[in-house]
Structures are given as structure tokens and as C-alpha cells.
C-alpha positions in Angstrom: 99.9 221.6 12.1 100.8 225.1 11.0 104.3 226.0 10.0 105.2 229.3 10.7 107.9 231.5 8.8 110.0 233.7 11.2 111.9 236.6 10.4 115.1 234.6 9.9 113.3 232.4 7.5 113.1 229.4 9.9 109.8 227.4 9.8 108.0 226.2 12.9 105.4 223.5 13.3 102.2 223.4 15.1 99.3 221.0 14.4 96.1 221.4 12.5 93.3 219.2 13.2 93.1 217.5 9.5 94.1 214.5 8.0 94.4 213.0 4.7 94.1 209.3 3.8 97.0 208.2 1.9 98.9 205.2 3.4 99.4 201.7 1.7 98.6 200.4 5.3 95.7 202.3 6.0 97.4 204.7 8.3 95.8 208.1 8.7 98.4 210.5 7.2 99.5 213.1 6.1 98.4 216.2 8.0 97.9 219.3 6.0 100.4 222.1 6.6 100.4 225.6 5.8 103.3 228.3 5.9 102.6 231.9 7.2 104.9 234.8 7.1 105.2 237.3 10.1 102.0 239.2 9.1 100.0 235.9 9.1 99.6 236.0 5.4 99.5 232.6 4.1 102.2 231.7 1.5 101.5 227.9 0.6 99.7 224.8 1.5 101.5 221.6 1.3 101.3 217.9 2.5 103.9 216.2 4.6 103.7 212.3 5.2 105.3 211.0 8.4 106.5 207.4 8.3 105.0 204.5 10.4 107.1 205.4 13.4 106.5 209.2 13.3 110.3 209.9 13.1 110.7 211.0 9.8 108.9 213.4 7.2 108.3 211.8 4.2 107.0 213.5 0.9 106.7 211.4 -2.4 110.1 210.0 -2.7 112.1 212.3 -0.6 112.7 212.1 3.1 113.3 215.0 5.5 114.5 215.0 8.9 111.5 215.4 11.3 111.5 217.9 14.1 109.5 218.4 17.2 107.1 221.4 17.6 108.9 224.8 17.6 112.3 223.4 16.2 113.4 225.3 12.8 113.1 222.7 9.7 113.9 225.5 7.0 115.3 225.6 4.5 114.6 222.2 2.8 116.8 220.8 0.2 115.9 219.9 -3.5 115.9 216.0 -4.3 115.6 214.2 -7.7 112.0 213.9 -7.6 109.8 216.7 -9.5 107.1 216.4 -6.4 109.9 217.5 -3.8 109.1 220.5 -1.6 111.8 223.1 -2.5 112.2 226.4 -0.9 114.7 229.2 -2.1 116.8 231.4 0.1 113.8 233.6 0.8 111.8 230.8 2.1 109.4 230.8 -0.9 108.2 227.6 -2.6 109.8 227.0 -6.0 108.4 223.6 -6.8 104.8 222.8 -6.1 103.8 219.2 -5.2 100.7 217.7 -6.9 97.6 218.4 -5.1 96.0 215.6 -2.8 92.6 215.6 -1.8 91.1 215.4 1.9 88.5 212.4 1.5 87.2 210.7 4.5 86.9 206.8 4.1 83.3 205.9 5.0 83.9 202.2 5.0 85.9 199.5 3.6 85.7 195.8 3.2 88.6 193.3 2.7 87.5 190.6 0.1 89.3 187.5 -0.9 91.0 188.9 -3.9 91.1 192.0 -6.1 87.8 193.9 -6.8 87.5 194.4 -10.5 84.2 196.5 -10.6 82.1 198.7 -8.4 78.8 200.5 -9.2 76.4 202.7 -7.3 72.4 202.2 -7.5 71.0 205.4 -8.7 69.0 205.7 -5.6 72.0 205.9 -3.5 71.0 202.8 -1.4 73.5 200.1 -2.5 76.9 199.7 -3.9 77.8 196.4 -5.7 81.1 194.8 -6.3 82.5 191.9 -8.7 85.6 190.1 -7.5 88.5 188.0 -8.4 87.3 186.0 -5.5 84.4 184.9 -7.8 81.8 186.8 -5.9 79.1 189.5 -6.5 78.3 191.5 -3.4 75.9 194.1 -2.4 76.5 196.5 0.3 74.4 199.1 2.1 76.0 202.4 0.9 75.8 204.3 4.2 76.8 201.7 6.6 79.0 199.2 4.4 76.9 196.3 5.8 77.2 193.5 3.2 73.4 192.7 2.4 74.1 189.6 0.2 76.7 187.8 -2.1 76.4 185.2 -4.7 79.5 183.0 -5.6 79.9 182.4 -9.3 82.3 179.9 -11.0 84.9 182.4 -11.7 86.3 186.0 -11.4 83.4 188.6 -12.1 84.9 191.4 -14.2 81.7 193.8 -14.4 78.6 195.0 -12.6 76.2 197.5 -13.3 72.8 198.6 -12.0 69.7 199.5 -14.0 68.8 203.2 -13.8 65.3 202.2 -12.1 67.1 199.9 -9.7 65.3 196.9 -10.5 68.4 194.9 -11.9 71.8 194.1 -11.3 74.0 192.6 -13.8 77.1 190.8 -14.0 79.9 189.8 -16.6 82.2 187.0 -15.6 85.3 185.1 -16.7 82.8 181.8 -16.6 81.2 183.2 -20.0 78.0 184.3 -18.4 76.0 187.4 -18.2 73.6 187.3 -15.2 70.9 189.5 -13.8 69.9 189.7 -10.1 67.3 191.4 -8.0 69.4 194.0 -5.9 66.8 193.8 -2.9 67.2 190.1 -2.5 70.2 188.7 -4.4 68.0 186.5 -6.4 69.3 185.4 -9.8 66.6 186.3 -12.2 68.4 184.8 -15.3 71.7 184.1 -16.9 73.0 183.6 -20.5 76.1 181.7 -21.8 78.0 183.5 -24.2 81.0 180.9 -25.0 83.4 183.7 -24.2 84.6 185.9 -21.1 82.3 188.4 -20.6 84.2 191.5 -19.8 81.8 194.5 -19.4 78.2 195.1 -19.0 76.1 198.2 -19.1 72.4 199.2 -19.2 70.8 201.9 -21.2 69.7 204.9 -19.2 66.1 204.1 -20.0 66.5 200.6 -18.9 65.2 198.9 -22.0 68.7 197.4 -23.1 71.6 195.7 -21.3 74.7 195.5 -23.6 77.6 193.2 -23.0 81.2 193.2 -24.4 83.1 189.9 -24.9 86.4 188.2 -25.5 85.1 186.7 -28.6 84.5 190.2 -30.1 80.8 190.2 -29.8 78.7 193.1 -28.4 75.4 191.8 -27.6 72.2 193.6 -26.3 69.6 191.8 -24.2 66.3 192.6 -22.7 67.0 192.9 -18.8 63.6 191.8 -17.9 63.6 188.4 -19.7 67.2 187.9 -20.6 66.2 187.7 -24.5 69.2 188.3 -26.8 67.8 191.3 -29.2 70.9 191.8 -31.2 74.5 191.4 -31.7 77.4 192.9 -33.2 80.9 191.3 -34.0 84.3 192.9 -34.0 86.5 189.9 -34.1 88.6 191.1 -31.5 88.0 191.3 -27.6 85.7 193.9 -26.4 86.9 194.9 -22.9 84.5 198.0 -22.2 80.9 199.1 -23.6 79.1 202.2 -22.7 75.8 204.0 -23.5 75.4 207.6 -23.7 72.5 209.1 -21.6 70.5 209.8 -24.3 70.8 206.3 -25.8 71.9 207.6 -29.1 75.5 206.4 -28.9 77.2 203.2 -27.7 80.8 203.0 -27.4 83.3 200.0 -27.3 87.0 199.9 -26.2 88.9 197.0 -27.5 92.0 194.6 -27.3 93.3 196.0 -30.7 93.7 199.4 -29.2 90.6 201.1 -30.8 87.9 202.9 -29.3 84.8 203.0 -31.5 81.5 204.8 -31.4 78.1 203.6 -32.9 74.7 204.8 -33.8 72.4 202.8 -31.7 69.4 203.2 -34.1 71.3 202.1 -37.3 74.4 200.3 -36.0 76.6 202.2 -38.3 80.1 203.0 -36.9 80.5 206.8 -36.6 84.1 207.1 -35.6 87.0 205.2 -34.3 90.4 206.0 -32.8 93.6 203.9 -32.4 95.6 204.2 -29.4 98.7 202.9 -28.0 97.4 199.7 -26.0 94.2 197.8 -25.3 91.3 200.0 -24.2 90.1 198.9 -20.7 87.3 201.4 -20.0 85.1 203.9 -21.9 82.5 206.1 -20.4 80.3 209.0 -21.6 79.4 212.1 -19.8 75.9 212.6 -18.7 75.4 215.4 -21.2 76.9 213.3 -24.0 79.5 215.9 -24.8 82.4 213.7 -23.9 83.7 210.4 -24.2 86.7 209.2 -22.2 88.9 206.1 -22.3 91.4 204.4 -19.9 94.2 202.3 -21.7 97.1 200.1 -21.1 99.3 202.7 -22.7 98.9 204.6 -19.4 96.7 207.2 -20.7 93.3 208.8 -19.9 91.7 210.6 -23.2 88.8 212.7 -23.6 87.1 212.7 -26.9 84.3 214.8 -28.4 81.6 212.2 -28.5 80.0 213.4 -31.7 83.0 213.9 -34.1 85.6 211.7 -32.3 88.1 214.5 -32.1 90.3 213.9 -29.1 90.2 217.0 -27.0 93.2 216.0 -24.6 95.1 213.2 -23.1 97.2 212.7 -19.7 99.8 210.1 -19.2 99.9 208.3 -16.0 102.5 206.0 -14.5 100.4 202.9 -14.8 97.6 201.1 -16.9 94.6 203.4 -16.6 92.0 200.6 -15.7 88.8 202.6 -15.2 87.3 206.0 -15.8 84.1 207.4 -14.4 82.2 210.9 -14.8 80.5 212.5 -12.0 76.7 212.9 -12.7 77.1 216.4 -13.1 79.8 216.1 -15.5 82.2 218.4 -13.8 84.6 215.8 -12.8 86.3 212.6 -14.5 88.1 210.1 -12.2 90.3 207.4 -13.1 91.7 204.1 -11.3 95.3 203.1 -12.2 97.7 200.3 -11.7 100.1 202.9 -10.1 98.0 202.6 -7.0 96.4 205.9 -7.5 92.8 207.6 -7.9 93.0 211.0 -10.0 90.3 213.6 -10.7 90.2 215.8 -13.9 88.4 218.8 -15.4 86.8 217.0 -18.3 86.8 220.4 -20.2 90.6 221.2 -19.7 92.1 218.1 -18.8 93.6 219.7 -15.7 94.4 217.3 -13.0 92.3 218.5 -9.9 93.5 216.2 -7.4 94.9 212.4 -6.6 94.6 210.1 -4.0 97.1 207.2 -3.2 95.6 203.7 -2.5 97.3 200.6 -1.2 97.3 198.7 -4.5 96.2 198.8 -8.1 92.8 200.5 -8.6 90.6 198.3 -11.1 87.5 200.4 -11.0 86.4 203.9 -9.9 82.7 205.2 -9.6 80.7 208.4 -8.5 77.5 208.0 -6.7 74.5 209.6 -8.5 74.4 212.6 -6.2 78.2 213.1 -6.2 78.6 212.6 -2.5 80.5 209.2 -2.7 83.4 207.9 -4.5 84.1 204.2 -4.7 87.3 202.2 -5.5 87.8 198.6 -6.2 91.4 197.7 -5.8 93.6 194.9 -4.8 92.4 193.4 -1.6 89.1 194.9 -1.4 86.6 197.9 -2.0 86.5 201.4 -0.2 83.8 204.0 -0.2 84.9 207.7 0.4 82.6 210.6 1.4 83.8 213.5 -0.7 83.8 217.0 1.1 80.7 219.1 0.9 83.0 221.8 -0.4 85.5 220.0 -2.2 88.6 222.1 -2.8 88.8 220.9 -6.2 91.3 223.5 -7.5 94.0 225.3 -5.7 95.5 228.7 -6.3 99.3 228.5 -6.0 101.7 231.1 -5.3 102.3 233.8 -2.8 99.4 234.0 -0.4 97.9 231.0 -2.2 94.7 229.5 -0.7 91.4 227.6 -1.5 89.1 229.8 -3.1 85.3 229.4 -3.2 82.4 231.2 -4.9 78.8 231.9 -3.2 77.8 228.6 -4.2 80.5 227.0 -2.6 82.4 226.0 -5.7 86.0 226.7 -6.4 87.4 229.6 -8.2 90.8 230.6 -9.2 
């Protein structure tokens, strides 16, 4: 829809053929709106959410009276939420809502319970999930067809592919780490740890598989044989582990609110930082510059991976359960218990966009080529296709618009 601002400052609505996925009930809404002045110079973009009946316009927490095409809706009134759309006497926007992204839901699958972990294969063929319904599943990425599944004895908290695509590992509440053939779903080996395995990760060269467990152990395996190569004890539950792309660093996030970074050659702890709650997720950027964390203290934080200096943090409205960098390092996505996926600029910490889901988001992942984003959440898995020319940044103010350079990248 296009809302036009008339000479007497009344706005009128006509429809644009573009929708944003945002409903907790999988409805396609809201449309994108734009306000123009009489000279057809765009003033501002904004999103409006209609309710299920289409009778009311809903944005964030505020509800405005719906109008039919051609009826005036200006001026709008300010409510208590900072995300309200507010216009002054001249019809200009005073309070800008948080940017939402137009992402197309490629496919979804409702599983028997919450999906705790999602992972893409590096070749882009598969998406794997680990779920509270005790299953590990492997999907065809393009079609969403379930290729195979295996039921374990308890919820599965973590899944990870090796970079060469030969192995899929899982960590489970049943105290096991298992390795599968992604092509067939055949279980290649499994090892008992005596404690819940919260996190599994492969080194980029495929030589190592590392796990983090409730009993505080960090263990390293040979992915081919399942042989345990070494272990390190922290004496507190290790909730997340991550390798840097060059294999030089290993990071852990723990129940005692601490993120640690180790030298993988010597095992020496290089630095640590204490946060306000247990750390659920840690991840390195592909260029090894940054280490990001998601925590139960509602924060996402970004560190200099070499020095441990905190570069920025952002407080959300719920536990930050998962963090993931895009392969090119330009974007950092988070999944939160406030039912939201957010995307940040890792360099500045600026929130670029957010997308509402229908329940707590436990896991997020980018595909290696950056085309897809997957979410594991309450009740299932969703796979989205990101826009080819994604409007990651928006220039607000008079005559605001999406701006792209010659390469199709957003500019301010």
C-alpha cells in the first residue's frame, strides 16, 4: 500500500505488492507502507500490522483505527510504546519504529517439540535439526523435504556439520555425542560422556570435533573414528563451544557466566570475561576478528577475539539463545526468547533489522553462501530466503529511502 499525504495533511492508503512475514499464527503481514508528499517525494517508510480480521491496524503494542482505501487516517496519536508511529502537526514522523526485514519463508516443518539447534551443510545441500522431540533430522535445503531422521533417547541440544560435509555430529541430553553420515543417516559412532552434551563443533579443517558438557568437560575427538584425543576440565557446565576458522582459538561459554578463549596448540587460556548470566552461545566470525556471545542476561556482546576487549553489547528483551555470523562476516544474527531474530552490524553493533517469530528462538544459522537463514524455535524449524539485494540499512528522515551502491549493497 502507498499512503499519500494530501495538502491538508491527510494520508490516504493504496496497496503495494509486498508483504512481511511477522505473525505468530503464520499470517502474511504486515504490508510495507510509504508516505509521499504532493510532489511525490517519499517522506518515510513504515510497517503496519493488520489483525487477523483485517479490521484494525496494529503496530507493536499500539492499535489504530483501520480505514478503507481513500479515507483519511492522519494525524495518528502517540501511545506509551517507543515503537509507535507518531506524526507532528505537519504530518512528519517524529518517532521511528525499529526496522523490520522483508524475508521470504522458503519452507517450514512443524516437529513434535522445540527445535534446539539448526545447521547448514557447507555445500548448501542440507539443513539439520536437533529437537526436544528426541530426533535429529536432515532436510533437503531447497525443497524442505525430510530426507531422514533418527530418534535418540532424549532431547538433542546441538547439531553441526563438518566443513567437508562428510559428518553430522549431535550432542544430547542422553549424555552421548554421535556422528552420522549426512547422506544416509547412518550412525557412524557414538561416545558416552556421563553428562549432558550441550554443544558440538567441528574445526574448519575437519580434523577435530569438540564438545561441551554439563560436567564441565571440553573434549576433542577424531571425527572419523570417534577416538577421544584430549579433554579439558572447567568444573562448571560448558554450554557452548566454538573454533576460530584458522583453528588457533577455541572459545567456551559456561554456566558460571564466563566466556573463555584458549590457544588450541597449547591449551593456554588467553582471556576470559564475566557476564551477568550463563552464556548460551559463542561464535567466531570467519575472519577471526570477532567473538560474539548470547547470554541469559538478555545481552548479545561482541569481543575482539585476540585481546578479549568487549567492543559493544546490546540488551534485548529475553535470553539470547543463539548467535551466528554470516560467512562474509558482515552480519551477526541472534535468536532470543522474546520471539525475535535480530541482525547486527558486527563492527558497530547497530541493529540492522529484526523479524518476529511465533515462539522462543533457540537457534539461528546462515547458509555458507548467505542466501538462507534458518531458525529453530518452539514448535518447529523455518528456512528463509534472504533478499538478493537486502535492504540491511535504512536512511531515515525527510525523503528517506533504501540506498544501494553499484554492487547492490546498502549505503547511508
